[in-house]
C-alpha positions, 0 to 999 in steps of 0.5 A: 448509547445510540447505534451511531455513537456506538459505530463512531466509538468502534471506528475510533477503537479500530483506528487506534488498534490499526495505528498500534499494530502499524507502529509494531511492524516498524520494529518487528522481526523476522519478516514472518512476524511483520507479515502477521502483524499486517495481516492483523491490520486487515492487509491481505497477504499471500503465502511466501511473501516478504514485507520488510521492516520499515514499509508503510502500509496505509493506516487508513484503509489497510483492508484495501491492500491485497499482496499476492503469493511470493511478493517481496516488498523492501524497506522504505516502501510506501503503499497508500490507499487514499489521497486528497481529491483535488477535483474542486481544489481552487484558490482560497480553498485549503488542500486539507479541506478537500475530501479524501478519495480511496482506491484499492492496491493490488500486487499480483504474485511474484512482484518485487517492490524496490526500496523506497517506492511509493505506490499510489491508490488504485494501482494494480501491479502485475504478476512478476513486475519489478518496481525500481528503488524510489519509483512513484507508481501512479498507474497500473503496471503490466505483468513481467515488466520493470519500471523506474522513476517518478512517475514510474515508466516501463523500461523493459518487458519480459516476454513469455517463453 
């Protein structure tokens, strides 16, 4: 087996392992087990962070997700680190033939992600930020702010005392 074939085989095994662990996280409890399984997938998760069951953390690039300390991620949240690059998309081309672009997702300490929120690739969520239920986060969120909607918009910012 050549080096290239070996790398390809290993990437397939890694992908199957990552997806298997992803499925296990959907049914695991308590939250400490869920966090442990996501860490085994390559997600960086700080101490005292909670990841609920039913959270989807990107299967393709779990290693591009960084979750700080004391973060709460509630059920139904999706964190994506890849999406189709539609830069060269045009009539006569199928969207699924467009390549993927990848982006790291960073969730800073103390943030709270509400039920069903979607975090898109390349986003940083600031320290102490609160993401409302069902929000679609497409750009960076400032620290200690509340965002809601699709796309997510800042509706309140908490000032330092």
